C-alpha positions in Angstrom: 0.1 -0.2 0.2 2.8 2.2 1.0 4.4 1.8 -2.5 0.8 2.9 -4.2 0.9 6.2 -2.2 4.3 6.7 -3.2 3.5 6.3 -6.8 0.3 8.7 -6.4 2.4 11.4 -4.7 5.0 10.9 -7.6 2.3 11.4 -10.1 0.8 14.4 -8.4 4.1 16.2 -8.5 4.8 16.2 -4.8 8.6 15.7 -3.7 8.6 12.0 -2.1 10.6 13.7 0.6 7.5 15.0 2.2 6.2 11.6 2.7 7.1 9.3 5.7 5.9 6.2 7.3 7.1 5.0 10.5 5.5 2.2 12.4 5.2 3.3 15.8 3.1 1.6 18.6 0.8 3.2 21.0 3.1 2.7 24.0 6.0 4.6 22.1 4.8 8.2 22.8 8.2 9.5 23.2 9.3 7.9 19.9 6.3 9.3 18.2 7.3 12.8 19.3 10.7 12.5 18.3 9.8 11.4 14.9 7.0 14.0 14.7 9.2 17.1 15.4 12.2 15.8 13.2 9.8 15.3 10.1 8.3 18.7 11.0 11.9 20.0 11.0 12.5 18.3 7.5 9.6 19.6 5.9 10.2 23.4 7.0 13.7 23.2 6.1 12.6 22.2 2.4 10.2 25.1 2.3 6.8 25.2 0.4 5.7 22.6 -1.9 5.0 24.7 -4.8 1.6 23.1 -5.0 -1.1 25.6 -5.6 -4.2 25.2 -3.4 -7.4 24.4 -4.8 -10.2 27.3 -5.3 
């Protein structure tokens, strides 16, 4: 399923760096926070996606 999502993202013209999948259990709250923080910083560092917002 992830490969299909990755292909859809490519077709839509979205940089694949903006897509990430992490398997984190509900008991790993600290790990979830770390991954969310890291991914947010990564996305902010690459800047806006360049996609236009639908009207």
